[in-house]
C-alpha positions, -999 to 999 in steps of 0.1 A, spaced: 601 521 -311 591 520 -275 554 521 -266 552 554 -247 519 572 -241 527 609 -244 496 618 -223 508 596 -194 543 610 -197 530 646 -197 507 639 -168 534 624 -146 560 650 -155 535 679 -150 523 665 -116 559 660 -104 570 695 -114 539 712 -100 541 692 -67 578 701 -62 572 738 -72 542 741 -48 561 725 -20 591 748 -24 570 779 -26 550 769 5 580 761 26 597 793 15 567 813 25 563 795 59 600 800 66 598 837 57 568 841 81 586 822 108 618 843 105 598 875 104 576 867 134 605 852 154 618 887 163 623 894 199 616 932 201 585 947 215 567 953 182 573 918 169 559 903 201 527 925 197 524 915 161 529 878 169 501 880 195 479 899 171 483 872 144 477 844 169 445 861 183 431 867 149 440 831 139 420 818 168 390 841 161 386 827 125 353 810 120 343 784 94 314 807 83 338 834 72 354 810 47 326 786 38 326 796 2 363 789 -3 360 756 16 331 745 -6 351 754 -38 381 734 -25 359 704 -18 343 706 -52 377 708 -69 388 678 -49 357 659 -61 364 669 -97 400 658 -95 389 625 -81 365 620 -109 392 628 -135 416 603 -118 389 576 -118 381 583 -155 418 581 -164 420 547 -146 390 535 -166 407 546 -198 438 527 -188 418 496 -181 402 500 -215 436 503 -232 449 472 -214 418 453 -225 423 463 -261 459 453 -261 451 417 -253 443 394 -281 408 408 -286 390 411 -319 392 446 -334 354 449 -337 344 450 -301 319 473 -283 333 495 -255 305 487 -230 313 450 -233 349 456 -223 339 476 -193 314 450 -182 340 422 -183 361 439 -157 
């Protein structure tokens, strides 16, 4: 029987599916906005200018809360990835010809 970690398989499969899905949805949305704003009549030109002016008037202070939340989520994600790498290192260390009665802190200190 192959040695497959179901958590690793699930993590890689889920990250692949979510990345592809998010990319497709984002590009569809951007393409839809581009097609909608690319009109050449008078009202589309006014709307395009309106969107550009309001985009230029945005300030960081208006969205500081969302920016802070995004940064904190990135930090949390980085910590989870680091923790997962540490668990992988621990699993590799335990697979080597180590005695079965070994303390976890000793394995981490060796690497």
